[in-house]
N, C-alpha and C positions, 0 to 999 in steps of 0.2 A: 244337311240333316242333322238335327241335334239329337244326341243320346246321351241319357243321364243314367249313371249306375253308382253304386256304392264304391267306395274307394277299394282297390284291390292292391296287393302287395306289389305287383308290376307298376302301378301308378304312382307310388310314392316317390321317386326321384322326380318324376315331371311335376308332381303336385308341388314340391318344394322349390323346384326351378320357376315354376309358374307364380308362386307367391314371391318371388324375388327376395327371400328372407336374408335379413341380416342375422347376426348371431342372435339378438334378443328375440326376433319372431322365429328363427330356425328352432331355438329350445323350447319356446311355446308350441310350435307346430310339432316337435318330436313327441311332446306330452300328449297332445291331441290325438296323433296318429296311434300312440301306445294304447290310448283310453278306446279309441276306434277298434283295434285289434282285440281288446278286452271286452267288448260288447257294453261298455260304459257311455259311449256317444256313437252316432252315426254321421259318416263324412259321406256326402254326395258330390260327384264331380259330373260337369257337364261337359261334353265334347262335341266338337265339329271338325270333321275330317281328321280324327284321331288328335286333336289339338285341345287342351283344356281351354274353356271359354268362361266358365262359371263353377261355383262352389257354394256349398252351404252345409251347416251342420245341425242335427237333431240332438240335444242335449237332455235328458230325462232328468238330472240333478244337478243344481247349481249351489254355489254357496249362499245367494241370496234366494232363500225359500220361497219368497214371492215370484221369483223368477221361473223355478224349477222345483217341485218338492219331491220328485221321483214317484209321485203317487198320481194326482189329478192334473197337475199343471208340469208342461215341459217348455223348454227354451229354444229358440231358434237362433243360431249363432253364425257369425261369419258369413253372411250372404255376401258374395262378390261375384261380379261380371266383368269381364275384360270390356275396357272402354270401347274398343272397337265393335263390340256385340252388344251394347246396350240398347234399348227401346226396340228389342225384337221378341219381347216376351219370354226370354230366358229367365230371369229373376222370378216371374210368375210362376212358371213351371217349376223351379227349385223349392219356391215356398209351398205350393201345392203337394210336392213329394213329401215335404217335412209333415204336412198337416196331416197326409194320408199314414205316414209313419206314426205318427202320434195317434190318430184314432185306431189303428191296427193294434196299439197297445194299451187302448181303453183311456188315453190322456183327453180330459175333456176341455182344457184350457192350452193355449200357446202364447208364449210371451216373446218379446224381443225387445233390446235396448238399442236406441238410436241417438247420435249425437244430435242435439236441440237445433243445430244450425244447418244439418242435412236435409234440406227441405225435398229434394228428389226422392230420398229413401222414406221420407215421412208420407209423402204423397202416394207414394206406390203402396206401402201397408195400409193407409186409409182405403185406398181402391180396392185392397184384398180383404177389408172388413176388420182390420185392426184398430183400435181407439187406444188413448192415453188413459193409465190407471195411476201413475205416479211420476214426479218429476225427480230426478236424483243427480247424482255425479258419478264419474268412473275415472279412475287412474290409470293413465297409460304413459309409460316412460317417464314417470315422475311428474307428469302434467294432469292436472284435474280439469275433466271436461263437464258440461252439462249434458245430461241425457234425457231423453223421455223413453219411459218404459210403457211398451204398448202390449195390449192383449187381445186374443181373440176367443172366442167361446166356439168349440168344435160342434158341439150337439149337447 
């Protein structure tokens, strides 16, 4: 049985281990966890039998205001599901939880950035009602990637 909750202090060590973080990712995750603790983002964790199987983040404000402006548009970030648990509806539940969080805070639009060659993710988001609103690029570890920015109007 899957359970999903907001990241708690007792989850943090397991969260870092689950993400298999090298020093670069570890530093990024430390910042994200700190922002979660400060109320600047929400990290959700999905568990099966006390083991993390997925995670997603709700981000109300992003450096690219087209992705999240802190007012009407929020950003869905870092949706990850363990390879052994994919195609079981976990990603959809995590997305719905972020949508609910956004609606509770009166955000009307939710966005996400997906690498252009990630067809599985693009198909999932399309099924969940997201559509492309711009093509852009993203830097990760010194490499530039083509990304599609998707949006969904919540109400």
